[in-house]
C-alpha positions in Angstrom: 41.5 22.0 113.0 40.2 25.4 113.8 40.4 26.5 110.2 38.7 23.2 109.2 35.9 24.0 111.6 35.6 27.5 110.5 35.5 26.4 106.7 32.1 26.3 104.9 30.2 23.2 105.0 30.9 22.3 101.2 34.6 22.5 101.9 34.1 20.4 105.0 32.5 17.8 103.0 35.1 17.9 100.3 37.9 17.4 102.6 36.4 14.7 104.3 35.6 12.8 101.0 39.3 13.2 99.9 40.5 12.1 103.5 38.3 8.9 103.1 40.0 8.0 99.9 43.2 8.3 101.3 42.3 6.5 104.3 41.0 3.7 102.6 43.8 3.6 100.4 46.4 3.5 103.2 44.3 0.8 105.2 44.0 -1.4 102.2 47.7 -1.5 101.6 48.6 -2.0 105.3 46.2 -4.8 105.7 46.6 -6.5 102.7 49.8 -8.6 103.7 48.1 -9.6 107.0 44.8 -10.7 105.4 46.3 -12.7 102.2 49.7 -13.3 103.4 48.7 -16.5 105.5 45.8 -17.9 103.6 46.7 -16.6 99.9 45.0 -19.3 97.9 46.1 -17.9 94.8 49.8 -18.5 95.5 49.3 -22.1 97.0 47.2 -22.9 93.9 50.0 -21.9 91.6 52.5 -23.7 93.7 50.5 -26.9 93.8 49.9 -26.6 90.0 53.6 -26.2 89.5 54.4 -29.2 91.6 52.0 -31.3 89.9 53.4 -30.6 86.5 56.9 -31.3 87.7 55.7 -34.8 89.2 53.8 -35.6 85.8 57.1 -34.6 83.9 59.4 -36.8 86.0 57.0 -39.5 86.0 57.0 -39.5 82.3 60.7 -39.6 82.0 60.8 -42.8 84.4 61.8 -46.0 82.6 61.1 -48.5 85.4 58.8 -49.3 88.1 61.5 -48.3 90.7 61.8 -44.9 89.2 58.2 -44.4 89.0 58.1 -45.2 92.7 60.7 -42.9 93.4 58.9 -40.1 91.6 55.7 -40.6 93.6 57.6 -40.7 96.9 59.1 -37.2 96.1 55.7 -36.1 95.3 54.5 -37.0 98.6 57.6 -35.2 100.4 56.3 -32.1 98.4 52.6 -32.6 99.7 51.2 -33.6 96.4 48.9 -36.5 96.8 49.2 -38.5 93.7 48.7 -42.4 92.5 49.6 -44.2 89.5 46.8 -45.5 87.3 47.3 -48.2 84.6 45.3 -47.5 81.4 44.2 -51.2 81.2 42.3 -50.5 84.4 38.6 -49.1 84.3 38.2 -45.3 84.8 34.7 -45.8 86.3 33.8 -43.0 88.6 37.0 -41.2 87.7 37.2 -37.6 86.1 38.0 -37.3 82.4 41.8 -37.5 81.4 43.7 -34.5 80.4 47.1 -34.3 79.0 50.3 -33.4 81.0 50.8 -30.2 79.3 47.1 -28.9 80.5 47.7 -29.4 84.1 48.5 -25.9 85.1 45.9 -24.4 83.2 43.2 -26.8 84.4 44.2 -26.4 88.1 44.1 -22.7 87.9 40.7 -23.0 86.3 39.6 -25.5 88.9 40.9 -23.7 91.9 40.3 -19.9 90.5 39.9 -17.5 93.8 37.8 -14.5 93.4 35.1 -13.0 95.9 32.2 -14.6 93.8 33.8 -18.2 93.9 34.7 -17.5 97.6 31.0 -16.9 98.4 29.9 -19.6 96.5 32.3 -22.1 98.2 31.3 -20.6 101.6 27.7 -21.1 101.1 27.4 -24.2 98.7 30.8 -25.9 99.3 33.4 -26.8 96.8 32.4 -26.8 93.3 35.4 -28.6 91.5 36.2 -32.5 91.6 38.4 -33.8 94.3 40.8 -35.6 91.8 42.4 -34.7 88.5 43.4 -37.5 86.1 46.4 -36.7 84.0 47.6 -38.9 80.9 51.4 -39.6 80.8 51.2 -41.8 77.9 49.3 -44.7 76.2 49.9 -47.0 79.1 50.1 -44.8 82.2 48.0 -42.0 84.0 48.4 -40.2 87.2 45.5 -39.2 89.5 46.1 -36.0 91.6 44.2 -35.4 94.8 43.3 -31.7 94.4 43.6 -29.7 97.6 40.6 -28.9 99.6 40.5 -26.0 102.0 38.0 -25.2 104.7 35.2 -23.0 103.5 36.0 -20.3 105.9 39.5 -19.9 104.6 38.0 -19.2 101.2 35.6 -16.4 102.2 36.4 -15.0 105.5 39.5 -13.4 104.2 37.6 -11.6 101.6 35.1 -10.6 103.9 37.6 -9.4 106.4 39.3 -7.4 103.7 36.1 -5.5 102.7 35.4 -5.0 106.4 38.9 -3.6 107.4 39.3 -1.6 104.1 35.8 -0.1 103.6 33.3 -0.7 106.7 35.7 0.5 109.3 37.2 3.6 107.8 33.7 4.8 106.6 32.2 4.2 110.0 35.2 6.1 111.7 35.0 8.7 109.4 31.4 9.2 109.6 31.3 9.4 113.2 34.0 12.2 113.5 32.7 14.1 110.4 29.2 14.2 111.9 30.7 15.5 114.9 32.8 18.0 113.3 30.0 19.3 111.1 26.9 18.8 113.5 28.6 19.9 116.9 28.1 23.6 116.0 24.5 23.1 115.0 24.0 21.2 118.4 25.3 24.3 120.2 23.2 26.4 117.9 20.0 24.6 118.9 21.2 24.7 122.4 21.7 28.4 122.6 18.1 28.7 120.9 16.2 26.5 123.5 18.0 28.4 126.2 17.3 31.8 125.0 13.5 30.7 124.6 13.5 29.2 128.0 15.2 32.0 130.1 13.7 34.8 127.7 17.2 36.5 127.1 17.7 37.8 123.7 21.0 39.5 124.3 23.2 37.9 121.6 22.3 34.3 122.5 24.1 32.6 119.4 28.0 32.4 119.3 29.2 32.7 115.9 31.2 29.5 115.8 31.4 26.5 113.4 31.3 26.7 109.7 31.0 29.8 107.6 27.2 29.2 107.1 26.6 28.8 110.7 28.5 31.6 111.9 26.4 34.0 109.3 23.3 32.5 110.5 24.2 33.3 114.1 25.3 36.9 113.2 22.0 37.3 111.4 20.0 35.8 114.2 21.9 37.9 116.7 20.8 41.2 114.8 17.4 40.0 114.6 17.2 39.4 118.4 18.5 42.8 119.2 16.0 44.2 116.8 13.4 42.2 118.7 14.6 43.0 122.4 14.7 46.8 121.0 11.0 46.4 119.9 9.9 44.9 123.3 11.7 47.6 125.2 10.0 50.3 123.0 6.6 48.5 123.4 7.2 48.4 127.5 8.0 51.9 127.3 5.0 52.9 125.4 2.9 50.8 127.5 4.3 52.3 130.6 4.0 55.7 129.6 0.3 55.2 128.4 -0.3 53.6 131.9 1.3 56.5 133.6 -0.8 59.0 131.5 -4.1 57.4 132.0 -3.6 57.3 136.0 -4.0 61.0 135.8 -7.4 61.3 134.4 -8.6 58.2 136.3 -7.5 59.9 139.6 -9.5 63.2 138.6 -12.6 61.1 137.6 -12.3 59.4 141.0 -12.2 62.7 142.9 -15.2 63.9 141.0 -17.1 60.7 141.5 -16.4 61.0 145.3 -18.0 64.2 145.2 -21.3 63.3 143.4 -24.2 63.8 145.4 -26.1 60.6 144.1 -24.9 57.6 146.2 -26.0 54.8 143.7 -24.1 56.7 140.6 -21.0 57.3 142.8 -21.0 53.7 143.6 -21.0 52.8 139.8 -18.4 55.3 138.9 -15.8 54.2 141.4 -16.3 50.5 140.4 -15.7 51.3 136.8 -12.7 53.5 137.9 -11.2 50.6 140.1 -11.9 48.2 137.1 -9.9 50.4 134.9 -6.9 50.6 137.2 -6.8 47.0 137.7 -6.8 46.3 133.9 -3.6 48.9 133.7 -1.9 47.4 136.6 -2.4 43.7 135.1 -1.3 44.7 131.5 1.8 46.5 132.9 2.6 43.7 135.0 2.3 41.0 132.2 4.4 43.2 129.7 7.1 44.3 131.9 7.5 40.7 133.3 10.3 41.5 136.0 10.6 38.0 137.1 13.2 37.2 134.4 15.7 39.8 135.9 15.1 38.7 139.5 18.0 37.3 141.3 18.0 33.5 142.5 18.0 32.9 146.3 18.0 29.9 148.4 14.8 30.1 150.4 12.7 27.7 152.4 10.1 26.8 149.9 7.8 25.2 152.3 7.7 28.2 154.5 7.1 30.3 151.2 4.2 28.2 150.2 2.7 28.0 153.6 2.8 31.8 153.9 0.6 32.0 150.7 -1.9 29.5 152.1 -2.3 31.4 155.3 -2.6 34.7 153.6 -5.4 33.3 151.5 -6.9 31.6 154.3 -7.1 35.0 156.2 -9.3 36.3 153.4 -11.9 33.5 153.7 -10.4 31.3 150.9 -10.1 27.5 152.0 -6.4 26.8 151.0 -4.4 24.1 152.6 -0.6 23.2 152.3 0.5 19.7 152.0 4.4 19.1 152.2 7.4 18.7 154.2 7.8 21.3 157.1 11.1 22.7 155.7 12.7 22.3 152.1 15.7 24.4 151.0 15.4 25.4 147.4 17.1 27.9 145.1 14.6 30.0 143.1 13.4 33.5 142.5 11.4 34.0 145.6 9.4 37.0 144.6 8.5 35.8 141.1 7.5 32.3 142.4 5.3 34.1 145.1 3.4 35.8 142.3 3.1 33.0 140.3 1.6 30.9 143.0 -0.6 33.8 144.1 -2.1 34.0 140.7 -2.8 30.2 140.6 -4.4 30.0 143.9 -6.4 33.2 143.1 -7.5 31.6 139.8 -8.6 28.6 141.4 -10.3 30.4 144.3 -12.8 31.9 141.7 -14.1 28.6 140.6 -13.6 26.4 143.7 -14.4 26.3 147.4 -11.3 24.4 148.3 -7.8 24.6 147.0 -4.9 22.4 148.0 -1.1 23.3 147.5 1.2 20.2 147.6 4.9 20.2 147.7 7.3 17.5 146.8 11.1 17.0 146.6 12.5 15.2 143.6 15.5 12.9 143.6 17.3 15.0 141.5 17.3 18.1 143.5 14.1 19.7 141.8 10.8 20.1 143.1 7.2 19.4 142.2 4.3 21.6 143.3 0.6 20.8 142.7 -2.2 23.3 142.9 -5.5 21.4 143.1 -9.1 22.7 143.2 -12.4 21.1 143.4 -14.0 23.4 140.6 -15.6 22.3 137.5 -12.4 21.8 135.6 -11.4 22.6 132.1 -12.0 20.6 128.8 -8.9 19.4 127.0 -9.4 22.1 124.2 -9.6 24.9 127.0 -6.5 23.7 128.8 -4.3 25.0 126.0 -6.2 28.1 125.4 -6.2 29.4 129.0 -2.5 29.5 128.8 -2.9 32.4 126.1 -2.8 36.0 127.3 -6.1 37.5 127.5 -8.3 34.2 127.2 -10.9 33.6 129.9 -12.4 30.3 130.2 -15.2 31.4 132.4 -17.8 29.7 130.3 -16.7 26.2 131.4 -16.0 27.3 135.2 -18.5 29.9 136.0 -20.6 27.4 137.9 -18.7 28.1 141.2 -17.4 31.4 140.2 -18.2 33.9 143.0 -15.7 36.7 142.5 -15.8 37.4 138.7 -12.6 36.9 136.6 -9.5 38.9 135.6 -8.2 39.8 132.2 -7.1 36.3 131.5 -3.3 37.1 132.5 -3.0 35.0 135.7 -2.0 31.8 134.1 0.2 33.2 131.3 2.1 35.0 133.8 2.7 32.2 136.2 3.6 30.0 133.2 6.2 32.7 132.2 7.8 32.7 135.5 7.9 28.8 135.6 9.5 28.3 132.3 11.4 31.3 131.7 12.6 32.4 135.0 13.1 29.0 136.5 13.6 26.6 133.3 10.5 24.6 134.5 7.4 23.2 133.3 3.7 23.9 134.0 1.2 21.4 133.2 -2.7 21.4 133.4 -4.3 18.0 134.3 -7.8 16.9 135.4 -8.5 16.5 139.0 -10.2 13.5 140.6 -13.0 13.1 141.0 -13.2 16.7 139.7 -11.7 20.0 139.4 -8.2 21.1 137.9 -4.7 20.2 138.8 -1.7 22.6 138.0 1.3 20.8 138.1 4.8 22.7 138.4 8.1 21.1 137.9 11.3 23.0 138.7 14.7 21.6 138.2 17.4 22.1 140.5 19.5 25.5 140.3 22.5 26.9 141.4 22.6 30.2 143.5 23.4 33.0 141.2 24.0 36.1 143.4 25.7 39.5 142.7 28.5 40.5 144.9 27.3 42.6 147.8 23.6 41.5 147.5 22.1 40.4 150.7 20.8 36.9 151.0 17.1 36.1 152.0 16.8 33.8 155.0 15.8 30.1 154.3 12.7 30.7 156.5 9.8 33.1 156.5 
């Protein structure tokens, strides 16, 4: 089985097709006696024709009325319904008479059994006459009552034969072959989804299954290694550039502070602070340390209450709505950063922000960040999740503190989706404003040995 799974898809299809032919042949051979052994109409029709011919021959040899009665009695004992007909009687309503030598051929023709005749009898009923008139000599004739079988006995065996020999083997083989061939593809798709959700590019694809799939997995692993190397190189370059920029910025700040013109000094220090903020935000976005953070069991209610309290202390109207205590496994520092970005973004455009926490039946949680700002159009809801995009044009009515670089929402989305396998959705508030919905699934604690645990309350 392992060698079969590792064979090429072309070889697997060829082997399965050959196996199908063998399976159908074996099933047909094994089921034939059970299907036709009890209701074999061809055999019974031939037996009836032979008995009718024997009765006609014995009746022709009878020389007296007693001999004829004895022949008819023996025919009844054999299950052949027959009656004598004198030719001086009218043949009204009777079928045309045939010779005794034609009995077997005529009965075989009338009672011939094949799938088309069986289907016709099943749908339309018997197509042959009920009786067969056989001439014995110039003075005598016999009227044979032809056997009439129920319609289902003609059609059902043929249908059952095709069903057992063709349909069932094909269905079983299709099911097992689809599992054998597509199971590696399903694992492949799951690995790709897991890699995209968790943000891990370290050999996510296991080279298993058919030869083509193993080759594709190896190629994608090589590609992921190169992507990871490029991402690390990019982060190192940006970190180096950010570090190098801080030195001249520090000198500029020191020189600006010694400026004799207060107004010019204030403007220069504001520009320098803006440059430092931009460097910090870009480095925080590209490094994204949340993915490598460790899962901890914390009191998520206390964590969100702390965030609301911290913003309230700075003059922002932030309220927490939810249970007093709710234990949940997450990356607390990363989730704190995501929630801080969301609340800070909402506070720029609204006068009131609500953080609502709800526990789900499956062990996950749902967090909603609602504000009473101007909201976003459907077009901007997708764009604001892109890095460096700012939707101030639609929400600048209540904006008081300016805006950042457009990285707050993308960073929060990355923490929710990549670090927690969750989902972040932007909805319209009622009667106005924006609602950021975060759905986080239940997680298991993954803690390295020797690492101290964070208490469940803050």
